[in-house]
C-alpha positions in Angstrom: -23.2 -44.4 -22.3 -19.5 -45.0 -23.2 -16.7 -43.6 -21.1 -14.7 -40.9 -22.8 -11.0 -39.3 -21.1 -9.2 -36.4 -21.2 -5.6 -37.1 -20.6 -2.0 -35.4 -20.2 1.3 -37.3 -20.9 4.3 -36.1 -19.8 7.1 -36.6 -22.7 11.1 -37.2 -22.3 11.6 -33.8 -23.3 9.4 -32.3 -20.4 6.8 -31.2 -22.7 3.0 -31.8 -22.3 0.5 -33.8 -24.5 -3.1 -33.4 -24.1 -5.4 -35.9 -25.9 -9.0 -37.5 -25.8 -9.9 -41.1 -26.4 -12.7 -43.5 -25.4 -10.0 -46.2 -24.9 -7.3 -45.0 -22.3 -5.3 -48.2 -22.2 -5.3 -48.8 -25.8 -4.5 -45.0 -26.7 -1.5 -45.3 -24.2 -0.3 -48.5 -25.8 -0.1 -46.6 -29.2 1.4 -43.5 -28.0 4.3 -45.8 -25.8 5.0 -47.9 -29.2 4.9 -45.2 -31.8 1.8 -46.9 -33.7 1.2 -43.5 -35.2 4.9 -42.7 -36.4 4.3 -39.0 -37.1 2.3 -38.4 -34.0 4.1 -35.5 -31.5 4.5 -38.3 -29.1 6.4 -40.6 -31.3 9.8 -39.0 -30.7 9.5 -38.0 -27.3 9.2 -41.5 -25.5 9.1 -42.8 -22.8 6.0 -41.2 -21.9 4.3 -40.9 -18.4 0.7 -40.6 -17.8 0.2 -37.6 -15.5 -3.3 -36.6 -15.4 -6.6 -38.1 -16.8 -10.4 -37.3 -16.3 -13.5 -39.1 -17.2 -16.5 -37.9 -18.8 -19.9 -39.8 -20.0 -20.5 -37.0 -22.6 -17.7 -37.3 -25.5 -18.5 -33.6 -26.4 -17.8 -32.2 -23.2 -14.5 -34.4 -23.0 -13.6 -32.8 -26.5 -14.5 -29.4 -25.4 -12.3 -29.9 -22.3 -9.5 -31.3 -24.1 -9.4 -28.1 -26.5 -9.7 -26.0 -23.1 -6.6 -27.6 -21.6 -4.3 -27.5 -24.6 -4.5 -23.6 -24.8 -3.7 -23.5 -21.1 0.0 -22.3 -20.1 2.3 -25.0 -18.7 1.9 -23.6 -15.0 -1.9 -24.3 -15.2 -1.7 -27.5 -16.9 1.1 -28.4 -13.8 -1.5 -27.0 -11.4 -4.1 -29.5 -13.0 -1.7 -32.5 -12.7 -0.9 -31.6 -9.1 -4.5 -31.0 -7.8 -4.0 -27.7 -7.1 -7.4 -26.1 -8.3 -7.2 -23.4 -5.7 -4.6 -21.9 -8.2 -6.3 -22.7 -11.4 -8.3 -19.3 -11.3 -4.9 -17.2 -10.8 -3.2 -18.9 -13.6 -6.1 -17.9 -15.8 -5.5 -14.2 -15.5 -4.1 -12.4 -18.3 -1.1 -10.4 -17.9 -0.9 -7.1 -19.6 1.9 -5.1 -20.7 2.6 -1.6 -19.8 2.8 1.0 -22.8 
């Protein structure tokens, strides 16, 4: 079974880009060389790989990528920093008082 990867790049403007691929080194090269000039990362180089996770099921990898893309910056940073205990607290919705 082919490996798939979910990855997070830190861009030069301090934003994060989350992606999924089956060829991590090739995809990082493409990001760093602006292979796709209209891609989000093309104008935000240099890039730093700050997180990746391996999956044996591409469908699960795609599902996790979509999940991470919806996360707040704080939650992504907890994942990047291996602070897994903080993840549940960062998932709680904050309600406004009326």
